N, C-alpha and C positions, 0 to 999 in steps of 0.2 A: 387494529391491534398494534400496540407499542412493543418494540423489541429492545431489550437491554443490550447496549453495545459498549463493551469494554475497549475504549479507544487505546489505552496504554497496552493492553494485551495484543491488539491488532498491530500497533506500531512495533512492538517487540518482535512479533512473528515476522513482520516484513524486514526489520533490521537483522534478524537472525539469518535470513536468506541473503540479504545484501552483504553481510559481513562474512559469509562462508561460500555459498555455492554460486550465486548469481544465475541460478537456473530459473528461467522465466516460467516454466510449467509449475514450479513450486509457488511462485508468487501468484500465478493465476489460481492455483488451488486455494490459497489463503483468501483471496478476493472472492472466489466463487462460493466458498463455504460461508462467508459472512453474508453474501447476497442471498444464498439459499435459506439462511436463518432469518431473513427478512430485514437485514440492515439496509437502510436506504443508501442509494448510490451517493447522495450528497454527503452523508456522514463519512463514507469511505474516502471520497474525494478530499474532504477537509483534512483528514489525517494524513493522507498521502501527499497532499500539497504542502502541508506544514513540514513534513519529513523531507520532502524534496528541497525546500528552502533551507532547512537546517543543514542538509548535506552540501548545498551550494555555498552556504556561509563558511563551511569547513573546508572548502576547496576540493571536495570529493566528486569531481566531475563524472567519473564513470558510474559511481553509485547513484548520483543524482539522475543520470540518464536512465538507469535501470528502474528507478522509482517512477520516472516520467512514463516509461513504457507501461507500468501498471495503471497509471492514470489514463493512458490511451486505451487500455483494455476496457476500462469502465465507460469512458466517454464515447468510444467508437471512433476516435480520431485516427 
């Protein structure tokens, strides 16, 4: 079964958390909701990896680390 995944919507949801709360449980909820909907981990990892690199390019170290924690949640690191 193929699941439609709106990458931009996911990215925006993560950025909303990054730019306001920095509450990990909210990030985990966004990730868990996509996983429960059947979105493959690889798709989530691709979006979060790109976002992490974008934040790194902008010199937003704290935000980059927060997104990296989301990647760790998916990969189990």
